[in-house]
C-alpha positions as CSV (number, residue, x, y, z in Angstrom):
1,M,-8.7,-16.3,-0.3
2,L,-7.2,-14.7,-3.1
3,D,-5.7,-16.8,-6.0
4,E,-2.3,-16.1,-7.3
5,Q,-3.3,-13.4,-10.0
6,E,-5.9,-11.7,-7.5
7,L,-3.2,-11.4,-5.2
8,A,-0.9,-9.9,-7.6
9,Q,-3.2,-7.3,-8.5
10,A,-4.3,-6.4,-5.1
11,V,-0.3,-6.0,-4.2
12,A,0.0,-3.6,-7.2
13,Q,-3.1,-1.8,-6.2
14,A,-1.9,-1.4,-2.5
15,K,1.3,-0.2,-3.6
16,Q,-0.1,2.5,-5.7
17,E,-2.4,3.4,-3.0
18,W,0.6,3.6,-0.5
19,L,2.4,5.7,-3.1
20,S,-0.6,8.1,-3.5
21,A,-1.0,8.5,0.4
22,F,2.9,9.0,0.5
23,S,2.3,12.1,-2.0
24,Y,-0.6,13.4,-0.1
25,F,1.2,13.3,2.9
26,N,4.1,15.4,1.3
27,N,2.0,17.9,0.0
28,A,-0.5,18.3,3.0
29,T,0.2,22.1,4.5
30,D,-3.0,22.4,6.9
31,P,-2.3,20.7,10.4
32,E,-5.6,18.9,10.3
33,L,-4.9,17.6,6.7
34,I,-1.5,16.4,7.9
35,D,-3.0,14.5,10.6
36,H,-5.7,12.7,8.1
37,A,-2.8,12.3,5.9
38,I,-0.6,10.7,8.5
39,L,-3.5,8.3,9.2
40,L,-4.1,7.7,5.3
41,L,-0.4,6.5,4.9
42,E,-0.1,4.0,7.9
43,A,-3.3,2.4,6.6
44,A,-1.9,2.1,3.2
45,E,1.6,0.9,4.2
46,R,0.1,-1.5,6.6
47,K,-2.1,-2.9,3.6
48,Y,0.5,-3.1,1.4
49,M,2.8,-4.8,4.0
50,F,0.3,-7.4,4.6
51,L,-0.4,-8.1,1.0
52,L,3.5,-8.4,0.3
53,N,4.1,-10.8,3.1
54,E,1.2,-13.1,1.5
55,A,2.9,-12.7,-1.7
56,K,6.3,-13.7,-0.4
57,D,4.6,-16.5,1.4
58,K,2.9,-17.8,-2.1
59,G,6.7,-17.4,-3.8
60,L,5.0,-14.5,-6.1
61,I,7.7,-11.9,-5.3
62,G,9.3,-10.5,-8.3
63,D,10.4,-7.5,-10.2
64,V,6.7,-6.2,-10.2
65,F,6.7,-5.4,-6.2
């Protein structure tokens, strides 16, 4: 289990990964890369949402997220 500081860092990192995956998806042009981008985006979004919910449960949600 992550402590509050580690969880906050994990949420911030997951958010950045999600934004990067979204950018990759928006810039993909080849059909195979689009499929890859969709998978990355879905995985990153699920990870971010999971960690965000964990942070909400611990009362850590603020302006950072």
